[in-house]
C-alpha positions in Angstrom: -27.9 2.2 21.5 -31.5 1.2 21.2 -32.7 4.5 22.8 -30.6 6.5 20.4 -31.8 4.4 17.5 -35.4 5.1 18.5 -34.7 8.9 18.6 -33.1 8.7 15.2 -36.1 6.8 13.8 -38.5 9.5 15.2 -36.3 12.1 13.5 -37.0 10.5 10.1 -33.9 8.3 9.8 -34.4 4.8 8.3 -33.3 2.5 11.2 -33.2 -1.3 11.5 -32.0 -3.7 14.2 -29.3 -5.9 12.7 -28.7 -7.9 15.8 -29.4 -7.3 19.5 -28.5 -9.8 22.3 -31.2 -9.3 25.0 -29.8 -12.0 27.3 -33.3 -12.4 28.7 -33.5 -8.9 30.0 -37.0 -7.4 30.1 -35.8 -3.8 29.9 -33.8 -4.6 26.8 -36.6 -6.5 25.2 -38.9 -3.6 25.8 -36.5 -1.2 24.1 -36.3 -3.6 21.0 -40.1 -3.5 20.7 -41.1 -1.1 17.9 -37.9 -1.4 15.9 -37.8 -3.1 12.5 -35.8 -6.2 13.1 -33.8 -8.0 10.4 -34.3 -11.8 10.9 -31.2 -13.7 11.8 -29.9 -16.5 9.6 -29.6 -20.0 11.1 -26.2 -21.6 11.0 -25.8 -25.3 11.9 -22.8 -25.9 14.1 -22.1 -29.4 15.6 -25.7 -30.2 15.6 -26.8 -26.9 17.2 -28.6 -24.1 15.4 -27.0 -20.7 15.9 -28.5 -17.4 15.0 -26.2 -14.9 13.3 -26.7 -11.5 11.8 -27.8 -11.7 8.2 -25.5 -9.3 6.6 -26.9 -10.0 3.1 -30.4 -9.1 4.2 -29.2 -5.8 5.7 -27.3 -5.0 2.5 -30.4 -5.8 0.5 -32.6 -3.7 2.8 -29.9 -0.9 2.8 -31.2 1.3 5.7 -29.6 4.5 6.7 -28.7 3.2 10.1 -28.2 -0.3 11.5 -28.0 -1.2 15.2 -25.5 -4.0 15.8 -24.9 -5.3 19.3 -21.7 -6.9 20.6 -19.1 -5.7 18.2 -16.4 -8.1 19.4 -18.6 -11.2 18.8 -17.1 -14.2 17.0 -19.3 -15.5 14.2 -20.2 -19.1 13.8 -18.0 -21.2 11.5 -19.0 -21.0 7.9 -20.0 -17.3 8.2 -18.7 -14.8 5.6 -16.4 -13.1 8.2 -15.0 -14.6 11.3 -15.7 -11.5 13.4 -18.7 -9.3 13.7 -16.7 -6.1 13.4 -15.7 -7.3 9.9 -19.4 -7.5 9.1 -19.8 -3.9 10.3 -16.9 -2.8 8.1 -18.7 -4.3 5.1 -21.9 -2.4 6.1 -19.9 0.8 6.4 -18.3 0.2 2.9 -21.8 -0.1 1.5 -22.8 3.3 2.9 -24.8 2.2 5.9 -24.1 3.9 9.2 -23.8 1.6 12.2 -24.3 2.0 16.0 -22.6 -0.8 17.9 -21.7 -1.6 21.5 -18.3 -2.7 22.9 -17.0 -3.3 26.4 -13.6 -1.8 27.2 -12.0 -5.2 28.0 -12.5 -6.2 24.3 -10.1 -3.5 23.0 -7.0 -5.3 21.5 -4.4 -2.9 22.9 -5.8 -3.2 26.4 -6.0 -7.0 26.5 -2.8 -7.5 28.5 -3.7 -4.7 30.9 -7.1 -6.2 31.6 -5.7 -9.6 32.1 -3.1 -8.3 34.6 -5.7 -7.3 37.2 -8.8 -9.4 36.3 -6.7 -12.7 35.9 -8.9 -13.4 32.9 -7.7 -13.4 29.3 -10.4 -12.0 27.1 -10.4 -14.0 23.8 -12.8 -11.8 21.7 -11.1 -8.5 20.8 -11.5 -5.7 18.4 -8.5 -3.9 16.7 -7.9 -0.4 17.9 -8.2 0.9 14.3 -12.0 0.2 14.5 -12.3 2.6 17.4 -10.0 5.2 15.8 -12.5 5.4 12.9 -15.6 5.7 15.1 -17.3 8.4 17.2 -17.2 7.1 20.8 -19.9 7.6 23.4 -19.1 6.4 26.8 -21.9 4.8 28.8 -20.6 5.1 32.3 -22.1 4.5 35.8 -20.4 4.1 39.2 -19.4 0.5 40.1 -21.8 0.3 43.0 -24.7 1.2 40.8 -23.6 -1.4 38.2 -23.3 -4.1 40.9 -26.9 -3.3 42.0 -28.1 -3.6 38.4 -26.3 -7.0 38.2 -28.0 -8.2 41.3 -31.4 -7.1 40.0 -30.9 -9.1 36.8 -30.8 -6.0 34.6 -27.5 -7.0 33.0 -27.5 -10.8 33.1 -30.1 -13.2 34.1 -29.9 -13.9 37.9 -27.7 -17.0 38.0 -25.2 -15.6 35.5 -25.1 -12.3 37.3 -24.2 -14.0 40.6 -21.4 -15.9 39.0 -20.1 -12.7 37.3 -20.1 -10.8 40.6 -17.9 -13.4 42.2 -15.3 -13.4 39.4 -14.8 -10.8 36.7 -17.2 -8.0 37.8 -15.8 -7.4 41.3 -15.9 -3.8 42.6 -12.1 -3.4 42.1 -12.2 -4.8 38.6 -15.2 -2.6 37.7 -13.4 0.5 39.0 -10.2 -0.3 37.0 -12.3 -1.1 33.8 -14.1 2.2 34.3 -10.8 4.1 34.5 -9.6 2.4 31.3 -12.8 3.3 29.5 -12.6 6.9 30.4 -8.9 7.1 29.5 -9.4 5.4 26.2 -12.2 7.7 25.3 -10.1 10.7 26.3 -7.3 9.5 24.0 -9.7 9.1 21.1 -11.1 12.6 21.7 -7.5 14.0 21.9 -6.5 12.4 18.6 -9.6 13.7 16.9 -8.9 17.2 18.3 -5.3 17.1 17.1 -6.4 16.0 13.6 -8.8 18.9 13.5 -6.4 21.6 14.6 -3.7 20.3 12.3 -6.1 20.2 9.3 -7.2 23.8 10.0 -3.7 25.0 10.9 -4.8 26.4 14.3 -2.2 27.8 16.7 -1.7 26.7 20.3 -0.9 23.5 22.1 -4.5 22.7 23.1 -3.3 21.2 26.4 -6.4 19.3 27.4 -4.3 16.2 27.3 -0.6 15.9 28.1 1.9 15.2 25.3 5.6 14.9 26.1 8.7 15.4 24.0 12.1 14.3 25.2 15.1 15.9 23.4 18.0 13.5 23.1 21.6 13.9 21.8 24.7 11.8 21.2 25.8 12.0 24.8 25.6 9.1 27.2 23.4 11.0 29.6 20.6 11.1 27.0 19.6 7.6 28.1 18.8 9.0 31.5 16.6 11.7 29.8 14.7 8.9 28.0 14.0 7.0 31.3 12.9 10.2 33.0 10.6 10.9 30.1 9.2 7.4 30.4 8.5 7.9 34.1 6.8 11.2 33.4 4.7 9.7 30.6 3.6 6.8 32.8 2.7 9.1 35.7 0.6 11.3 33.4 -0.6 8.4 31.2 0.4 10.5 28.2 1.9 9.8 24.8 5.6 10.7 24.4 8.2 11.2 21.7 12.0 11.1 21.7 13.4 13.5 19.2 16.9 14.3 18.0 17.5 17.6 16.3 20.0 17.3 13.4 22.2 20.3 12.9 25.5 20.9 11.1 27.2 19.7 14.2 26.1 16.2 13.4 28.6 16.1 10.6 31.4 16.1 13.1 30.0 13.0 14.9 32.3 10.1 15.4 31.2 6.5 15.0 30.9 6.3 18.7 28.6 9.3 18.8 26.4 7.8 16.1 26.3 4.5 17.9 25.4 6.2 21.2 22.6 8.2 19.5 21.2 5.1 17.8 21.2 3.2 21.2 19.3 6.1 22.8 16.6 6.2 20.2 16.3 2.4 20.3 15.9 2.5 24.1 13.1 5.1 23.7 11.4 2.9 21.1 11.6 -0.1 23.4 10.1 1.9 26.2 7.1 2.8 24.1 8.0 6.2 22.7 7.6 7.4 19.1 11.0 8.5 17.7 12.0 11.2 15.3 15.1 12.8 13.8 14.4 16.4 12.6 16.9 18.6 10.6 17.1 22.2 11.7 19.3 25.2 11.7 19.9 24.9 15.4 18.7 22.8 18.3 16.4 25.4 19.8 14.6 26.3 16.5 14.2 22.6 15.6 12.9 21.6 19.1 10.5 24.5 19.2 9.2 23.7 15.8 8.7 20.0 16.6 7.0 20.7 19.9 4.6 23.1 18.1 3.8 20.6 15.4 3.3 17.7 18.0 1.2 20.0 20.2 3.5 19.1 23.1 2.6 20.3 26.6 5.9 19.3 28.3 9.5 19.0 27.1 12.3 17.1 28.8 15.8 18.4 28.1 19.2 17.9 29.7 21.7 20.7 30.7 25.4 20.0 30.4 27.9 21.1 33.0 29.6 23.7 30.9 31.7 26.7 31.9 30.2 30.2 32.1 32.7 31.2 29.3 31.3 28.6 26.9 27.7 29.7 27.5 28.7 33.4 27.3 30.2 32.7 23.8 27.6 30.2 22.5 24.5 30.8 24.7 22.6 28.3 26.7 20.2 26.0 24.8 18.1 25.6 27.9 17.8 29.3 28.5 16.9 30.1 24.9 14.3 27.3 24.8 12.6 28.5 28.1 12.4 32.0 26.8 11.0 31.2 23.3 9.0 28.0 23.6 5.8 29.6 24.9 3.2 27.8 27.0 5.1 24.5 27.3 6.5 23.2 30.6 10.2 22.5 30.3 11.8 19.9 32.6 15.6 20.4 32.9 17.7 17.5 34.1 21.4 18.1 34.9 23.9 16.0 33.1 27.6 15.5 32.9 29.6 15.9 29.7 31.7 13.1 28.2 35.4 12.5 28.9 37.5 15.7 28.9 40.0 14.3 26.5 37.4 13.8 23.9 36.1 17.3 24.4 39.6 18.8 24.0 40.0 16.8 20.8 36.7 18.2 19.5 37.7 21.7 20.4 41.0 21.4 18.6 39.1 20.1 15.6 36.9 23.2 15.6 39.9 25.5 14.8 39.9 24.1 11.3 42.6 23.1 8.9 46.1 24.9 8.8 45.5 25.4 5.1 42.6 27.7 5.9 44.8 30.1 7.8 47.6 29.9 5.2 45.2 30.9 2.4 43.7 33.7 4.6 47.2 35.0 5.3 48.1 34.8 1.6 45.1 36.9 0.6 45.9 39.5 3.2 49.5 39.6 1.8 48.1 40.1 -1.7 45.8 42.9 -0.6 48.8 44.5 1.2 50.9 44.4 -2.0 47.9 45.8 -4.0 47.4 48.6 -1.4 51.1 49.6 -1.6 50.8 49.8 -5.4 47.7 52.0 -5.2 48.9 54.1 -2.2 49.5 57.2 -4.4 46.1 57.0 -6.0 43.9 56.2 -3.0 43.5 57.6 0.4 43.9 55.5 3.6 40.1 55.1 4.0 39.8 53.4 0.6 42.8 51.2 1.2 41.2 50.0 4.4 38.2 48.8 2.3 40.6 46.6 0.3 41.3 44.5 3.4 37.5 43.8 3.8 37.9 41.4 0.8 40.2 38.8 2.5 38.3 39.1 5.8 34.9 38.5 4.2 36.2 35.7 2.0 37.9 33.9 4.9 34.9 34.3 7.2 32.4 33.1 4.6 34.6 30.2 3.3 36.6 28.9 6.3 34.5 30.0 9.3 34.6 32.3 12.3 38.1 31.5 13.5 39.8 31.8 10.1 37.8 35.1 9.6 39.0 36.5 12.9 42.6 35.5 12.0 42.2 37.3 8.6 40.7 40.3 10.4 43.6 40.5 12.9 46.2 40.0 10.1 44.6 42.7 8.0 44.5 45.1 11.0 48.2 44.5 11.7 49.1 44.8 8.0 47.0 48.0 7.6 48.6 49.4 10.8 52.2 48.4 9.9 52.3 49.3 6.2 49.8 52.2 5.8 49.0 54.0 9.1 51.6 56.7 10.1 54.1 56.2 11.5 54.6 53.3 9.0 56.8 50.4 10.0 55.5 50.4 13.5 52.4 49.0 15.2 51.6 52.3 16.9 48.6 54.4 15.8 49.1 58.1 15.9 45.5 59.0 14.9 42.9 57.4 17.3 40.3 57.5 14.5 42.2 54.8 12.7 41.4 52.4 15.5 37.9 52.3 14.2 39.1 50.8 11.0 40.8 48.0 12.9 37.6 47.3 14.9 35.5 47.4 11.7 37.7 44.7 10.1 37.2 42.5 13.2 33.5 43.2 13.3 33.1 42.4 9.6 34.8 39.0 10.2 32.5 38.1 13.0 29.2 39.2 11.3 30.2 37.7 8.0 31.2 34.4 9.5 28.0 34.1 11.4 25.8 34.8 8.4 27.9 32.5 6.2 27.7 29.7 8.8 23.9 30.1 9.0 23.5 30.1 5.2 25.8 27.1 4.9 23.9 25.2 7.5 20.6 25.9 5.8 22.1 24.9 2.4 23.4 21.7 3.9 20.0 20.9 5.4 18.3 21.7 2.1 20.8 19.6 0.2 20.4 16.7 2.5 16.6 16.9 2.3 16.8 17.2 -1.5 19.1 14.2 -1.7 16.8 12.1 0.5 13.7 13.1 -1.4 15.5 12.3 -4.7 16.6 8.9 -3.3 13.0 8.1 -2.2 11.6 9.2 -5.5 14.1 7.1 -7.4 13.4 4.1 -5.1 9.7 4.5 -5.6 10.1 4.5 -9.4 12.3 1.4 -9.3 9.6 -0.4 -7.2 6.8 0.7 -9.5 8.6 -0.5 -12.6 8.9 -4.0 -11.1 6.5 -6.3 -12.9 7.1 -9.5 -10.9 7.8 -10.3 -7.2 11.3 -11.5 -8.1 12.1 -8.2 -9.8 10.6 -6.3 -6.9 12.7 -8.1 -4.3 15.9 -7.6 -6.3 15.1 -3.9 -6.8 14.6 -3.4 -3.1 17.9 -5.1 -2.2 19.9 -3.2 -4.9 18.5 0.2 -4.2 18.8 0.0 -0.4 22.4 -1.3 -0.8 23.2 1.6 -3.1 21.6 4.4 -1.0 23.0 3.2 2.3 26.3 1.7 1.1 25.5 -1.7 2.8 25.0 -5.3 1.9 21.4 -6.4 1.8 19.4 -9.6 1.8 15.6 -10.2 1.6 13.9 -13.2 3.1 10.3 -14.4 2.9 8.6 -16.4 5.7 7.9 -20.1 4.9 7.0 -23.2 6.9 10.7 -24.3 6.8 11.9 -21.0 8.1 13.0 -17.7 6.4 13.7 -18.3 2.7 16.5 -16.2 1.2 15.0 -14.8 -2.1 17.2 -11.9 -3.0 20.5 -10.3 -2.1 22.9 -7.5 -3.2 25.6 -8.4 -3.8 24.5 -12.0 -4.4 24.5 -14.0 -1.2 24.2 -17.8 -1.2 23.6 -18.5 2.4 23.3 -17.1 5.9 24.6 -18.5 9.2 22.3 -20.0 11.7 22.4 -16.9 14.0 21.2 -14.7 11.0 18.4 -17.2 10.3 17.4 -17.1 13.9 17.4 -13.3 13.9 15.3 -13.1 10.8 12.8 -15.6 12.2 12.5 -13.6 15.4 11.9 -10.4 13.4 9.1 -12.2 11.5 7.5 -13.7 14.6 7.7 -10.5 16.8 7.4 -7.8 14.1 10.4 -6.1 15.6 14.0 -5.5 14.3 16.5 -8.1 15.4 20.3 -8.5 15.0 23.2 -6.1 15.3 22.1 -2.6 16.3 18.9 -3.9 17.9 18.1 -5.3 21.4 17.8 -8.9 20.3 20.3 -11.4 18.9 23.1 -8.8 18.7 25.7 -11.4 17.9 24.4 -11.5 14.3 26.4 -9.4 11.8 23.1 -8.5 10.1 20.3 -6.2 11.2 16.8 -7.5 10.1 13.8 -5.2 9.7 10.3 -6.6 9.1 8.4 -5.5 6.0 5.2 -5.0 7.9 1.7 -4.2 6.4 -1.8 -4.4 7.7 -1.8 -8.1 6.8 1.2 -8.9 8.9 4.9 -9.4 8.0 5.4 -10.2 4.3 9.2 -10.4 4.6 12.4 -9.2 6.3 15.1 -7.0 4.9 18.6 -7.6 6.3 21.5 -5.0 6.1 25.1 -5.3 7.0 28.4 -3.6 6.4 31.6 -5.0 4.9 33.6 -3.9 7.9 31.3 -5.7 10.3 30.4 -2.4 11.9 26.9 -1.2 12.9 24.7 -1.7 9.8 23.0 1.7 9.9 24.3 5.0 11.2 22.0 7.2 13.2 21.7 9.8 10.5 20.7 7.0 8.1 17.8 5.7 10.2 15.1 8.1 8.9 16.0 7.2 5.3 16.0 3.5 6.1 12.6 3.7 7.8 11.2 5.6 4.7 12.7 2.9 2.4 11.2 0.1 4.5 7.8 1.8 4.4 7.9 2.1 0.6 9.1 -1.4 0.3 6.3 -2.7 2.5 3.7 -0.8 0.4 5.2 -2.2 -2.8 5.2 -5.7 -1.4 1.6 -5.3 -0.2 0.6 -4.0 -3.7 2.3 -6.9 -5.4 0.7 -9.4 -3.1 -2.7 -7.8 -3.7 -2.2 -7.9 -7.4 -1.3 -11.6 -7.3 -4.3 -12.3 -5.1 -6.5 -10.4 -7.4 -5.1 -12.2 -10.4 -5.6 -15.5 -8.7 -9.1 -14.6 -7.8 -9.8 -13.6 -11.4 -8.4 -16.9 -12.6 -10.6 -18.8 -10.0 -13.6 -16.7 -11.1 -12.9 -17.4 -14.8 -12.5 -21.1 -14.1 -15.7 -21.1 -12.1 -17.5 -19.3 -14.9 -16.2 -21.7 -17.5 -17.0 -24.7 -15.3 -20.5 -23.4 -14.7 -21.0 -22.7 -18.4 -19.5 -26.1 -19.4 -21.8 -27.9 -16.9 -24.8 -26.0 -18.1 -23.9 -26.8 -21.7 -23.1 -30.4 -21.0 -26.3 -30.8 -18.9 -28.4 -29.7 -21.8 -26.5 -30.7 -24.9 -25.8 -34.2 -23.7 -29.2 -34.8 -22.0 -31.3 -33.6 -24.9 -30.0 -35.9 -27.7 -29.6 -38.8 -25.3 -33.2 -38.4 -24.1 -34.3 -38.3 -27.8 -32.2 -41.3 -28.7 -33.5 -43.3 -25.8 -37.1 -42.4 -26.5 -36.8 -43.2 -30.2 -35.1 -46.6 -29.3 -37.9 -47.5 -27.0 -40.5 -46.7 -29.7 -38.5 -48.7 -32.3 -38.8 -51.8 -30.1 -42.5 -51.5 -30.2 -43.0 -50.0 -33.7 -39.9 -50.2 -36.0 -39.9 -47.1 -38.2 -37.5 -45.5 -40.6 -38.5 -42.1 -39.3 -37.5 -43.1 -35.8 -34.2 -44.5 -37.1 -33.5 -41.2 -38.8 -34.2 -39.4 -35.6 -31.7 -41.6 -33.7 -29.2 -40.9 -36.4 -29.7 -37.2 -36.4 -29.5 -36.9 -32.6 -26.4 -39.2 -32.6 -24.7 -36.9 -35.1 -25.7 -33.9 -33.0 -24.1 -35.6 -29.9 -21.1 -36.5 -32.0 -20.7 -32.8 -33.1 -20.9 -31.7 -29.4 -18.1 -34.1 -28.3 -16.1 -33.1 -31.4 -16.5 -29.4 -30.4 -15.2 -30.1 -26.9 -12.2 -31.9 -28.3 -11.5 -29.2 -30.9 -11.7 -26.5 -28.3 -9.2 -28.4 -26.2 -6.9 -28.6 -29.2 -7.3 -24.9 -29.9 -6.4 -23.9 -26.3 -3.5 -26.4 -26.3 -2.2 -25.1 -29.6 -2.1 -28.6 -31.0 -3.7 -28.1 -34.4 -2.1 -30.1 -37.3 -1.9 -27.9 -40.4 -2.0 -29.3 -43.9 -2.7 -26.4 -46.2 -3.5 -27.1 -49.9 -5.3 -25.5 -52.8 -9.0 -25.3 -51.9 -12.0 -24.3 -53.9 -14.3 -22.2 -51.7 -17.4 -23.2 -53.6 -16.7 -26.9 -53.0 -15.8 -26.2 -49.3 -19.1 -24.4 -48.8 -21.1 -27.1 -50.6 -19.5 -29.8 -48.5 -20.4 -28.0 -45.2 -24.0 -27.4 -46.4 -24.3 -31.2 -47.2 -23.0 -32.2 -43.7 -25.4 -29.9 -41.9 -28.5 -30.7 -44.0 -30.1 -32.6 -41.1 -29.5 -29.9 -38.5 -30.8 -27.2 -41.0 -33.7 -29.3 -42.1 -36.4 -27.0 -43.5 -34.1 -24.1 -44.2 -33.1 -22.8 -47.6 -29.3 -22.2 -48.1 -28.6 -19.5 -50.7 -25.0 -19.5 -52.2 -23.7 -16.2 -53.6 -20.3 -17.2 -54.7 -18.9 -15.9 -58.0 -17.6 -18.7 -60.4 -14.3 -16.7 -60.8 -13.4 -16.8 -57.2 -9.8 -18.0 -57.1 -8.5 -20.9 -55.1 -7.0 -20.4 -51.7 -4.2 -22.1 -49.8 -5.9 -23.3 -46.6 -6.3 -26.5 -44.5 -9.6 -27.9 -45.9 -10.4 -29.8 -42.8 -10.2 -26.8 -40.5 -12.1 -24.6 -43.0 -14.8 -27.3 -43.1 -15.1 -27.2 -39.3 -15.4 -23.4 -39.4 -18.1 -23.4 -42.0 -20.1 -26.1 -40.2 -20.1 -24.2 -36.9 -21.1 -20.9 -38.7 -24.0 -22.7 -40.5 -25.1 -24.4 -37.3 -24.9 -21.1 -35.4 -27.1 -19.4 -38.1 -29.6 -22.3 -37.9 -29.9 -21.8 -34.1 -30.2 -18.1 -34.0 -31.9 -17.2 -37.2 -35.7 -17.0 -37.3 -37.5 -20.2 -38.2 -38.1 -21.0 -41.8 -35.9 -18.2 -43.0 -33.1 -18.7 -45.5 -29.4 -18.6 -44.7 -27.1 -16.8 -47.1 -23.5 -17.8 -47.8 -21.7 -15.0 -49.7 -18.1 -14.6 -51.0 -16.9 -11.2 -52.2 -13.6 -9.8 -53.5 -12.0 -7.0 -51.5 -9.0 -5.0 -52.5 -6.6 -7.0 -50.3 -8.6 -10.1 -49.3 -11.6 -12.5 -49.9 -14.5 -12.1 -47.5 -16.6 -15.3 -46.9 -19.8 -14.5 -45.0 -22.6 -16.5 -43.4 -25.7 -14.4 -42.9 -28.9 -15.3 -41.1 -32.2 -13.5 -40.6 -32.8 -13.1 -36.8 -32.4 -10.7 -33.9 -28.8 -10.0 -34.7 -26.0 -9.2 -32.3 -26.6 -6.7 -29.4 -24.5 -3.6 -29.7 -21.1 -3.9 -28.1 -21.1 -7.7 -28.1 -19.5 -8.2 -31.5 -16.2 -9.4 -30.0 -17.7 -11.2 -26.9 -19.6 -13.7 -29.1 -16.2 -15.4 -29.9 -15.4 -16.0 -26.2 -15.6 -19.6 -24.9 -19.1 -20.6 -23.6 -20.7 -17.3 -24.6 -24.4 -17.6 -25.5 -26.4 -14.4 -26.1 -30.0 -15.3 -25.3 -32.7 -13.6 -27.3 -36.0 -12.3 -25.8 -38.3 -13.9 -28.3 -37.2 -17.5 -28.2 -34.8 -19.7 -26.3 -31.6 -20.8 -28.0 -29.5 -23.8 -26.9 -25.9 -24.6 -27.7 -22.5 -25.1 -26.1 -21.2 -21.7 -26.7 -18.2 -23.3 -28.2 -18.9 -23.1 -31.9 -17.9 -19.5 -32.6 -14.8 -19.9 -30.3 -13.7 -22.8 -32.4 -14.3 -20.8 -35.6 -12.0 -18.1 -34.2 -9.3 -20.5 -33.0 -9.2 -22.5 -36.3 -9.3 -19.3 -38.4 -6.4 -17.7 -36.6 -4.5 -21.0 -36.8 -4.7 -20.8 -40.6 -3.7 -17.1 -40.7 -7.3 -15.9 -41.2 -9.4 -13.5 -39.2 -13.1 -13.6 -38.3 -15.4 -10.9 -37.3 -19.1 -10.5 -36.3 -21.5 -7.7 -37.2 -25.1 -7.1 -38.0 -26.1 -7.4 -41.7 -26.5 -4.0 -43.4 -29.1 -5.2 -45.9 -32.5 -6.7 -45.2 -32.9 -10.1 -46.9 -36.3 -10.9 -48.6 -38.2 -8.5 -46.4 -37.1 -10.2 -43.2 -34.9 -9.0 -40.4 -31.3 -8.0 -41.0 -29.8 -10.7 -38.8 -26.2 -11.4 -37.9 -23.2 -11.6 -40.3 -20.1 -13.7 -39.6 -17.2 -13.1 -42.0 -14.0 -15.0 -42.5 -11.3 -12.7 -44.0 -8.8 -14.5 -46.3 -5.7 -12.3 -46.8 -4.1 -11.7 -50.2 -1.1 -13.8 -49.4 -3.3 -17.0 -49.2 -5.0 -16.4 -52.6 -3.6 -18.5 -55.5 -3.3 -16.5 -58.7 -1.9 -19.2 -61.0 -1.8 -23.0 -60.4 1.7 -24.5 -60.3 2.4 -28.1 -61.3 2.1 -29.3 -57.7 -1.4 -27.8 -57.4 -2.5 -29.3 -60.8 -1.3 -32.7 -59.6 
């Protein structure tokens, strides 16, 4: 890593060392020399000073490349992230490339494997997802050479190296670890190659790594195929997939067939295989397409013990697959069919319904009658064409057997009623035999085409219905505004789509908590609670239809996200049968994935909202402490100083100072109390007829001390009507507006109070001469604890005054707005203008007797 970093630096890349553990090795320390090193931050832990990577310093430095040693390292308590790989993720998110180092024993998925032969459980691990996102370079040397390096102190200092050689780093362990490293790197390269060829739609299996596909069916022998596929995958150390190809034949499955198929797929999943169920026109086409998409190199398939006559009529799936699958090895395992009685019943079912043959015969009879009526007008060749209609209709509608029956009946009717000698089944002209063969041939060809089209239509319809169901489910989840609505929507939609009962439970300290159900469910038995808890703890399905706690009537699936299991969804049927049929498993898995994503989204939104609330509380608390620290300390300091001076030299001026500062302190406390009343909505309202001129004059009188030295100009017309407002609340509004103008207006400049008539309101404005309001901040000035600092002088205040004005004004039915004054006053600056708008409905046109009193 250090050598590569130096080469990158020499190539002009900005490289820094975030953290490197030299372990006292001279070679490593020599390689570090010359690199720019970001100093570590010191963390105190139980009286010891620990040096950890300073992620903030690296982010501030923002190099192109950071070198970070020991990716699996656990940070000291109190660090921003518990693990160093999380620090690396933050650096990557900030656009900084990272080179890091990792030993193979620290990979999470290999933890159990490493412990099995080293007898040491590695505690510091890194998720596999970190490796999947990285470019891997294997640093590999033979075990004997590594042991020599250990002995020479080039890996650990001598006494640590001796201990390591006697325990973890024995030759057998090092050889096994080396094999794991090479295999894990090969898997990563294989995954990257598959991603590339799929993204570029390249043809071929790219068989540099083995990938196995096992074809399973509803037969009992499919479990043997799965076990054979597992053995083959273990021998080749290759990923494998168990796949079922859905065809039109699946519609004839019995409940036992579906149960057997579900058990087979569940077995494959328990043995570590990926599972899939793919719709296709026929088994060979579907399997060939899936193998091509999965870039499979080997396919495992079973061959049933069928008669030569059956394969002559229907063809051999294995033979067709071997001929058409291309450069893929096919493993064929012999298997026995199910009970003969079941197969005879299935064959009888394939002949169709008696009604199909009745309607076919009825159409042939109708065409015979029509032919007899047209016998004088048509020749025998055209009459033969009439019989194509019932044959094609029967073959396309009822299938091959009904089509053949219609073809045979048409041939006999055509021969008996139309071919000479009529009334017999003999054919005097050999050419007429061709007509009979054509009728049979049309029945066969039409039925085959119709069956293929019908299968494709069924598959397209099934896919369309599933896509529509998923789209509807997604819309329902997106429309849910709260967690309760989301949980109820999940239960209701899954129950509707799968025709099952559903429950949804969330994990809690007391055990799974039943939060939603459809139809409503009050309680679950103890076995169901145990199954739900097992599903939460092990992140695997539990209950009926799974491999765990099968005595339960419910099947519980975990709603799993990257942050763990957020809940479990339980499904059951009214008839106490298997909760989910095999053909419903893909739909259920898709629904669970969408539900998990919706749950994760809702949880993230709640966490984000909580974080925003915490941030807002912290901001308000910080602003309040800042305001309190100044607005309490300043008047108190002034009062104390004046009181001490008065002890030595009594003075009326000092007494006035004490009074002024005490009033200022009183206003501050009053503002805090008023703001609490505004936020609590506890403002007593006593509206009465109020003269605006008197209200303004009273406010000016009460702020004369705070506005000492300033001139207050009143521009209020004498014919301004009375208004129906609460005079106390209006008085508070005006005092805070005048106080704000005194704070933010330029020194020794006048303040203008103006009242103007508008078409539908009165506009009462307080205007100062100062820097004004920065553009875009007109609404923000009314937020709690907002203080816009100017650049030419420092202003102090609680940031509550304007918020109180807005709260009191809205409580009285008024509105308040802020803007910059449009006209320059007395040659000064334009300043800020705060306007209280009094709507028409609060203006008193004529005094009634009560107002006069």
